[in-house]
N, C-alpha and C positions, 0 to 999 in steps of 0.2 A: 518724284515725277508726278506729284499731285496735280500739277497745272499743265496746261497746254503749252508747248513750245511753239511760239509763233513764227519763227522764221527759218525755215529750212531745217528745222529740227533741232537741233543741236545740242550736242554734247560738246560744244566747243570748249566752253569753260569747264565742262565736266571731263573733257578728255583731250585737251590740247587742240581742238580744232575749232574752226570758225563756224562751220555749218556741218551738221551731221545729217545727211539727207538720206534716206532710204533706210529702211529697216528691214532686216531680213527675216526670213522665216526659215524654218527648217525643212520645209518640204513643198512638194508640188502635188498636184492631184494625180498621183501616179496610177490610179486605178482606171484612168481614161486612156483611150487610144490617142496617138499623137500623129502629127503630120511632119515628115522629114523629107529631105532631099534624096533623090535616088542614089543608091550606093553609099549613103552616109551611115556609118555606124553611130548609134545614139551615144555610144561612149565618148564620141568625139566632142560632145557638148562640153565636157569638162577638161578639154586639153589645156595644157599649161600655157600661161600667158608668155608672150615673147619676152616681156621684161623680166620674167622669172626663170628663163631658161638656164641662166648661169647658176642661180641660187638653188635650183631644184633639178639640175641635170641628172643626178643619180637617183632621184627619188622614184619610188614606184608610181604607177599611174594615179593621178589625182592627188598626189601628196602636196601639191603646192597651192597654186592659185587658179582661180577660174580663168577661162580664156576670154580674151577680148578681140580675138582675131577677126578680121573682116570675113563675112561670108562670101563664098564664090557665087558668081551668077548662076541662076538656075532657071529651068524652063517650067518645071512642074513639081508638085509635091505628091508623095505617096503616103498611105497610111501604114503605120507599124503596129505591131501587137502591143497591148498594154504592158507596161514595164514598171519596175521599181528601181529608182535610182539609188545607188548605194550611198550617195551623199545625203539622202533625205532621211532625217532622223525619224519623222513621224509620218512617212508617206502613206502608211496603211490606215492612218487615223484621220486624214484630212477630209473635212466636209466641204460642201460648196461654199463659195464666197458669200459674204453677207450681201443681200440684195436690198431692195427697197423695203423700208420699214412700214410701208403703207398698204402692202398687198393683202394682208390678212384682216383688214378692218371690215366691220359690218356696215350696214346702211347708215346707222346713226352716227358712227364715227366719221363716215365719209361726208355727211352733211356738216358736221362740225368743222371738218377740214375745208369744206367749201367756203364757210364763213371766214375761216382764217385766211384762206387764199385771197378773198376779197380785201381783207384788211392789210395784207402784207404785199401781195404781188400786183394787184390791179389799181392801187390808189393813184399811181402816176398817170397811167393812161386814162383813168376814170375822171380825172380833173382837167384833162386837156380842153374840154369845151369852155372852160373859164377864159382862155386866152387865145385860142387858135384863130378865130375869125377877127379878133381885135388886132392881132399882129399882121395878119394877111391884108386886111383892108387899110392898115396904116401904110403899108408898102405900095399897095395898088388900090387907091380910093375907088369907091363905087361910082360908076358913070351911068348905070342903068340896071334894070332888073336882070338882064342877061349876065351881068358880071357876078351877081349873087349866085345865079344858077351855075355858072362856070366854076366859081370858087367852091361851091358845095360839091360839084361833081369831082373836083380835085381831091377834096377831103374824103369823099366816099371811097374812091378807088385807092387812095393812099392807105386808108384803114383796111381795105380788103386785101391789098397786095402785101404790105409790110407786116403788120401785126398778125393777120390771119394766115395768109399763104406762106410767107417766109418763116415766121417764128413759130406759130402754133402748129402748122402742118409739117414743117420741115426741120427747122433748127432745134426744136425741143427734143427731137429724136436723136440728135447728135450729142446726147448727154453722156457723161462718163459715170455710168452706174448710178444715175440719179443726181450727179453734180453738173451744174451748168456754169457758163461764163467762159471767158477767153482762156484762162489757165486750165480749165477742165478740158477744153478742146486741145490745148497744147499737151496736156498729160496723156490724153487719148492717142495723140499722134506719136508721142515719145514711147508709148508702150508698144507700138507696132513698127517703129523704126528708130534706130539709134541716132537721134537727132539732138539729144541733150548735150550741151557744151561741157557739163560737169562730168569728168571721167571717173565716176565712182559706181558705174553700173557693173554688175557681174551677171553671168548667165543664170545663176541660181535665182535671181530676181524674177526671171521670166517663168519660173516654175511655180510661182504663187498661183493659187487657183483663180484669183481675180483676173489673171492674164488669160485672154482668150484668143486662139488662133483661128481665123476664119477658114472654113473648108474650101477646097478648090472650086473655082467657078470659071466661066468663060473669060472673065475680066482679070483673073488672077495673074496672068503673065504681065499685063500692063501694070498691075499693082506692084509686082515684084520689081519691075524696072524703075518705077517711081521710088520705091523704097531704097533700091540700090543707089539711085541718084542722090537722094536726100542724105544717105549715110556717108557717101564718099565726098560730098561737096561741103567744105567748111563754110563757104560763102552762103550757101543755101541754109545751113544751120543757123548762122548768125542773122541772116535776113528773117528767118522764121521767128527767132527769139525777139528781134526788134519789133516785128509786127505784134507779137503777143504783149510785149511791154508797152507798146503804143496803145493797144486796145485797153489794157488794164489801166493805164494812166488816164485814158478818156472816161473809163467807168468811174474812177475816183473823182475826176472833174465833174462828171454827171451827178455824183453824190453831193456836190456842192451847189450846183446851179439848180437842181430840181427843187430842193426845199425853198430856195430863194424865189423861184418863179411861181411855185404853187401858192405859197403863203401870201406873197405880195398881190397876186391876182385876186385871191379870195378876199383879202382885207380891203383891196381897192374898191370892192362893191359898196363900201360905206359912202363913197362919193355920190352914188346914185340915191341912196336912202337918206343921207344927211348932206345937204349941199354945203354946209359950213366946214366939212372935213377937208383939210388940205393934204398935200402929198407928204409933208413932214410928219403929220399925225399918222398917216398910213405906214411910214417907215418905222416909227416908234412902236406901233402896235405889232408890226411884223417882227421886230427884234424880240419883243416879249414872247410872241408865239414860238419863235425859233428856239429860244432858251428853254421854254417848257417842253418843246418837242424832243430836244436832245437830252433833256434831263430824265425823261421817262424811258429812254431807249434801253436802259440797263435792266428793265423788268422782263425783257425777253420777248421773243416773237410769239410764243404760244399764248402767254397771258395777254399781251396787247392785242394779238390777232383776234382772240375771242371777244374782247371788249369792243374793238373798232370794226370788226367784221359786220355786225348788224348795222352799225352807223353807216358804213359804206353801202350796204344793201339798200338802206333808205335813200342814200344819195343817188344810186343808179335808178331806183324807182322814181325819184323826183325828176331826174333827167327825162325819163320816158314820159311821165305825166305832163311835164311842161311842154315837151315836144309835141305830144298829141294835141294838147290844148291850142298851141300856136298853129298847128296844121289845120285844125278845124276852124279857128277864128279868123286866121289871116289868109293863107293861100296854100291849098293842098297841091297846087300846080308845080311846086318845087320837086315833086316826086319824079319829074322828067329828068332830073339831074342824074338818075341812074343810067341815062344814055351817055356813053363816053364821048360822043361827038361834041358835047358842050365843052369839054376840055380843049379840044382843038379850036373851037370858036373863041374861047376865053383868051388863049394865047394869040390868036389872030387879031383880036381887038386891042389887047394890052401890050403885046410884044415884050419889050424890056421890063416894064412894070410887072407884067405877069410872071416873067422869069424871076424877078426879085421876090415875088410873093411865094415862091416855092419853099423858101426857108421857113416862112410862117406856116405853110401847109404841113410841113413835116412835124410840127408840134402836135398834131393830132395823133401821131404814132409814138410819141414819147412814152417811155415805159415798156416798150417792146423788149428792149434788152434786159429790163428788170425781170420780165417773165422768165427769161432764160437764166439769168444770173441767180435768181431766187429759187431755182429749181430744187436746190438742196433742201429747202424747207418743205416742199410738197411734191406730190407725184405728178408725172406728165399728164395722166388722164384727168386728174382733178383740175389742173390748169386749163386743159383743152376744153373740157365740158363747161366749166364756168365761163370761159371767154366766149364760146360759140353760142351758148343758150341764154346768157344773161348780159355779159358786158357789152358785146358787140351790138345786139339789138338796141340796148338802152342808149349807147353812144350814137348810133345812126338816128334814132328818134330825136335825141337832143340836138344834133346838128341840123336835121330837117326842120325842127321847130324854130331854131334861130334864123335859118334862111327864110322861112315863111314870114317871120316877123320883119326881117330886113327888107323884104320885097316892097313893103309900103312905108318903111321907116329907115331911109338911108342914113340919116343922121345918128342913128343909134349904134353905128358900127364900132365906136371907140370902146364901148362896154356892151358888146352884143349880148352876152349871156344875161347879165343882170337887168339890162333894159327889156329883155323879152319875158321876164318873170311877171306873172299877173300881180297886180298891186296888193291883193289880199294875202298872197303867199310870200311876199318879198322877204320879210324878216325871218320867218322860219327857214326859208331856203338859204338865206345869207348865213344863218347859223350852221346849217348842215354843210354848206359849201366850205366854211372855214374849218369845220371838223374834218371834212374830206381832204382838204388841202394839207392839214397836219398829217393825216394818214398817208397821203401820197408822198409826202416828204420822206417817210420811212421806207418806201419801196426801194429807192436807190441807196439809202443808207445801209439797209440790210444787205443789198447786193454788193456794196462796197466792202462790208465786213467779210462776206464770203470770198470775194476775189482776192482780198489781201491775205486771208488765211491760206488759200490755195497757192498764191505766189510765194509766200514765205515758206511754206512746206516744201516747195520745189526750188528753194534757194534763190529767189529773186526779190526778196523783201526782207528788211531787218526783222529780227525776232521781236515780237511784242507779246504782251500779256493778253491771253484770249480766255474769256469767260464763257463757259457753256451754260446757256440759260434753260436748257431742257434736259431732264434726266433720261428721257426716252429717245429723243432724236438728237444725234450727235452733230447735225449740221446747223443747229440753231445756236448762234454765237453772238457775243458782244465784245468789242475791242475798245476799252475805255480811252486809250490815247487817240485812236483814230476818231472816235466819237466827238471828243472835245476839240480836236484839230479841225474837223469839218465844221463844227459850230463856229469857231473863230473865223474861218475863211468865209462862211456864209454871212456873218455879221459885217465883215469888211465889204463883201460884195453888195449887200443891201444898202449900206451907208454910202458907198462910193458910186454905185450905179442904181439910181432910183427909177429909171425908165423901164417899163415893162418890155418895150420894143427892143432895147439894147440887151436886156437880160435874155429875151427870146432869141436873139442872134447867137449869144453865147450858148444857150441851150441847144440850138440846132447844130452848132459846131461839135459840141461834146457828143451829142447823140449820134450824129453821122459818123464820127470817128470810130465809135464802138461798132456801129452797124457794118462799116466797110471791113474792119478787121474780122468780124464774125463771118462775113460772107466768104472771105478768102480762106479762113481756117476750115469752115464747113465744106468748102470745095475740096480741100486736101483730104478731109475725112471721107468724102464721097469717093474720091479716086483711090485712096490707100486702104480704107477700111470697109466701106460699104461695097465697093467694087461694082457700082452700077454702070449702066450703059453710058458711054461717053457723050452721046447726044443729050441725054438728060443733064449731065454735069455741065456741059457747055451752055445749055439753055439757062440753067440756074445762074451761073456766074455772069454770063453776058447780060442777062436781063436785070438782075438785082444789082450787081456792081455798077452797071451802066446807069441805072436809075439813081443810085446813091451818089455817083460821081456828078451827075447833072445837078442834083439838089445841092451837093457840096459846093459846086462852083457858084451857086447862087448865094449861099451864106458867106462865102469867103469875101465877097464884095462888102460885107458889113463889118469886117474885122476892125477897121479904123474907128468905128462908132463906139467902141468900148468892149466889144466881145473879145478883143485881144487878150484881156486879162485871163480868160479861161484857158487860152492857149499857153500863156506863160505858166499858169498853175500846172497844167498837164505836162508841160515840158520839164518843170521842176521834179514832178513825180517820176517821170521817165528817167531823168538823170539819177535820181536816188536808186531806183531799181537796177539800172545798168551798172552803176558803181558797185553796188552790193554784189551783184552777180559776177562782175569782172574780178573784184577783189577775192571773193570766195573761190572762184575757179583758179585764180593764180595761187592762192594759198594751198588749195588741195593738190595742185600739180607739183608744188614745191615739196609738200610732205611726201608725196609719192616718190619723187626723185631722191629724197634723202632718207628713205626708210632703211632700216638696218638689214643687211643681207643675211640670208638664212645660214650661210657658211659661218658667219660670226657667231650666230646663236649656237650652232653645234660645237664650235671651238671652245665656247665658254664652259662647256661641260654641264654635268647634271646640276651642280650647285650654282651655275651662272656666275662663277667667280666670286661669290659672296655667300653669306649665311642665309639659309632658308628658314624663315620664322613661320610658326604654325598660323594657319588662316588662309583666307582667300583674298587676293587683291584684284579688284575690278578696275582695269586701266581704260578709261574712256578716251577714245580717239576717233578721228574721222575716217581713217583708212579702212576700206573694205577688204584690202588684201595686204598681207605682210605685217611686219613689226614696225611701229612708228618710231621715228627718231627720238621722240620724247621719252621712250622707255630707256634709252641710253642715259638720258639726263637723270632719270629716277635711280638707275643703278649706280651712277657716280655720286649721287647726292645722299642716298640712303645707305645705312650700314648693313641692312638686311633686306631681303625680298621675300615675299610670302611663299609658302610651300606650294600654293597653287596660284597661277596667274592667268587671268582671262582678259584678253583684249576685247573690249566691248565697243562696237561701232553702232551707234544709234542713227539710223538714216531713214529718209522717206523715199518710197518708191512711187512711180507714177500710176498708182491705182487708188481708188477712194478708200478701200478698207482691206486690211490684211487680217485673215482669220486668226484667232488667238492661237490655235494649234499650229499655225505656220509662222509664229512670231519669231522664233529664234533659229538661227542657222549656225551650226558649229563646224569647226575643222580643227584638227590637231596640228600644231605648228612644229612640235619636236617629238622625239621618242617618248614613250609612255612614262619613263622615269622622270622626265622633266616636269610633267603636269602643267603644260602650257597650252592653252587653247585660244582660238579666236572665235568670237561670237558676233554675229550681225543681228541686231534687233531691228526688225523691219516694221515700219508703220506706213499706212496709207495716209494721204493728205487729209482725209476725212476722219481718221482715227483720233480718239481722245486718249492721251497718255495720262491716265488717272490713277495708276498704281502708286502706292507709297513705296518707300524703298524696301520694306520688309516683304511686301507682296512681290515686287519685282525680283528680289533676290531668290525667293522661293520658286517662282516660275522659271527663272534662269537655271537654278540647280536641278529642278525636276527635268527640264528639257535636256540638260547635260547628261543626267543619268540615263535617260531614254536613248540619247545618242550613243553612249558607251555600250549599253545593252545591244542596241541594234548593230553596232560595229562588231561586237563579239560574235553575234549570230552570223553575220556575213562572213566573218573569218572562218568560222567553223564550216560553213557551206562551201567556201572556196577550198578549204583544206580537204574536204571530201572530194572535191573535183580533182585535186592534186593526186589523191590516192587512186582515183579511177584512171588518171593519166598514166600512173606508174604501172598499173595492171594491163595497159595496152588498150583500154577502152577509148572510144571516141568521145571527147568532152565538148565538142563544138556546140552541142545542143543542151549542155547541162547547166547553163546559167539561168537557173530558175529559182523562184522563191515561192513557197507555199504560204498563203496568207491565212489568218484565223478563220476565214469563211470557206477555206478549201480551194480557193482559186489559185491558179499557177501563173506567175508573171516572170518575164525575162528581167534579169538584173541589168542587162545592157552595159556592163563594164567588164574589162578583161580580168581573168583570174590571176591570182598572184603567181601561179606556176609559170605564166608567160614572162614574168620579170624575175625569174630565179637568179639571174645574173647580178641583180642589184643587191648590195649589202647595206643600204641605208635604212633609215627607220621607215615605218609603215606609212601607208597612204592615209589621207586625212580622215576618211570615213570607212574605207573598205576594211581596214585592219588597224590595230593599235599597238602591236608589239614590234620589236626589232625583227627584221627578217633574218632568220637563222639559216644555216646551211640546209641541205636537203632533208636532214633529219627533222626539220621544223614541221614538215608535212605530217610527221607521225606523232605529233604532240597529242596526248590523250585528252579526251573530253573533260576528264576530272581536273587536269592541270589548267585547261582553259577556264573552267568554271571557277577554280580557285583564284586564278588571275583576275577574273571579272569581279568576284566578290571583294577581293583585296582592293581593287581600285575604287569600287563604290564605297567601301568602308573608309578609304582615305579621303574621299570627297566629303562624306558625312562628318568625319572628325575635323576636317578643315573648316567646314561650315560652322561647327560648334565652337571652334576657336575664334570665330568672328570674321566679318566681311569688312574690308576697308576699301574706300573709293579713292583711287589715284586720279587726280584731276590735273590735266596739263593745260596751261594757258599759252596758246600759240598765237603769235602776232607776226605780221609781215611789215617790212620796210623796204622801200626802193633803194637800190644801190646808188652810190654817189655818181656813178657814170651813166645813170639812167636819163632818159629824156625828161625835160621839165614837166611835160603833161603827165607822165607816169608818176613822177614824184608828187605832183599836186593831187592826183587821184588817190594814190595809195597812202601817202604820208599824212594827208589832211582830210580829204573827203571820206575815204573808207575808214580811216582811223577814228574819225568823229562818229560815224555810224556805229562802229564796233563799240566805242566807249559808251554810247547812249542807248544801245539796244538792250533787250532783256538778256541778262547773263544766264548761261545754261545752268549754273549752280543753283539758281533760285528755284529750279523746277524739281530738285531732288528731295527736298525736305529732310535733309540728313543732319544728325547731331554733329557738331564740330569735331567730336572725338573720332569720328569715322572718316575724316577727310585729310588727305595729304595733297598739297598742291605744289606744282612746279611750273615755272614760266620758261618760255623759249621764244626767241625771235628769229625769224628767217629773213635773210636779205634776198630780195627777188629782183 
């Protein structure tokens, strides 16, 4: 596992599954108080799943699978006492979740980050003065000075409303523990409501310390109703996923059109300086610049950010200086554009043409989504401060200067920025502009990398090779395949659409698509998670979504002019993500339906019907519950099975980071003599799976030993409770555990004495021996200690004998009687993506002598 798994995690090839999403941990933050529904015993959290009732009907409490039963409607929550869940192996050792990496930095480090922020986040919005007025006045030509003032007023208030108010002041706070973008919002929503279409979530996932439950508030009842509605409506779940996929596809499309627009606009300045330069030469130079841009992408955000940060700082200073120069030289009267009445007068004079110009006006806000999507690279505060105190003032001065120049030079609107540069500073500014354009192109490219990593970790994009370019910050990544793919599409776009105005239309469509999806998702976050006043929520969604729909209606009229190409590209990306998600969901549901029943496992006996060879077998699979069908194939194929078998499910949960101490979650599937366990290795979508196989093995075995020790302590505690019950004492308040620091916590689970009638093997974590008759309660502490040491010794000997990885290749094919569309999607599109995506086995770095692989095909 030395490399990152890019698409939904996966141990597919490592364990028979297509996507292994969610990785489990062994514990929750049990030392904290929790909120539960009135009358609900916290032990109910681990009730058996309805699907496992038959397999586990006679098992003691908790012996089977975690519950997925729907929650009943509630009106309020109440606080319970701190407790320790008996299923949590390391509950007393869990620390807080990993938070932002930037909080402990000093002043010097913050200044360096500010420069990196300029170079990575603000390049796109910073280069918008190159083309905004040019596109606007191409759609609505200047008929007088008041048109310039009206257009400037539109630009000013677009900058203030969309980048500043919406994104910097509101949307940036809707981050998922430092992660931004459409999939980060989706992950945040999935964590607070069961809206994910992939049915591999278990209650133990919610006890990772990264999960946070908001305390009761006046709006909690409304939030609970929305949560219930989202969880019970499959239509709303699908619609939400479609919105997220559409937004992500637009982000990827934005990553194509941004470099094209920025570079061609900057290179186009040569036409002003050198009259002999033609459009063909501009295209050739743009192609060369784009190749250079994407070639240096692999060096990473930190390295490039430090280099280009000062360059972009010079660019913003140049914008401000040129703006001040033009205001002083030409006409400072353009400052009256801050009066919004000029917007009304502009539309009154230009009517339809003014409405068409709205698409060009939006270009001044391009890069707003990049601020949010690139949030994983920097902190919220650094982005906010840099934008408010440097970026926004420089942009306003730049646009004011251009407008002042155009007041007396209406003919210079085609290249408004370069025409307004003082003659003595033209060539230095042209050089800086081209450098800034290359920097700007990286803003959406890095945002695209971030969104694809998030989407693939949540099972909505094929697995790809992901390179982490920073040893300190896990969010800084580079995806080679996507990098060169974007370059190829950019080159096609540059060569096929050479007009800045047509590219500007495509730019507006991509940008608006992302903005509208973000507005809808942030509205859900406000209602479900922030739980703020409904008046504020309605004001936000009506104002911003209405504004974006009006602008979107403007750019849609330009679709036939060539911008349709970006819609086609976004549509292709949407189909790819939808096919992958649909196929993965279908495959997982099929594996769940065909998993081996626990009755069969018990009937096989201690030897599982075959020879038990010394060693540990780690069988990778996608199932978070139960025994996968691929295990039956291994048993029928291999002459022997290992003395210890651990079913390992590597999956991603909808949190950015899972603390290392909460990585593994264990349960015992069979009686102790079988030595069969299930392990869920949970990862957040921001986690880096960088352990080699030796480190992973050692972490897993150490966690298993802790689990067994904890299991034994809990059994002894419950046995003491049984003795108290026999002596006639009230044990209703004896479910306590004394922690190393002396604190007393409630176990929150029934004692074994309450299940004395059951004669099956023990619960998954509460105990690990077969339940004896009543005399079991009198087992001596020495016998228990002997049994514990014997099992730990057995594990160590098995580890010394060697660890073998059992990898199952699971594929799906549509049945012959399936609909034609389903056959096309599963047998061709999904199969093609599976064949060409990154295989799970490549992430293990294992010697071939440690691998055993078996294939299996499911008909769906």
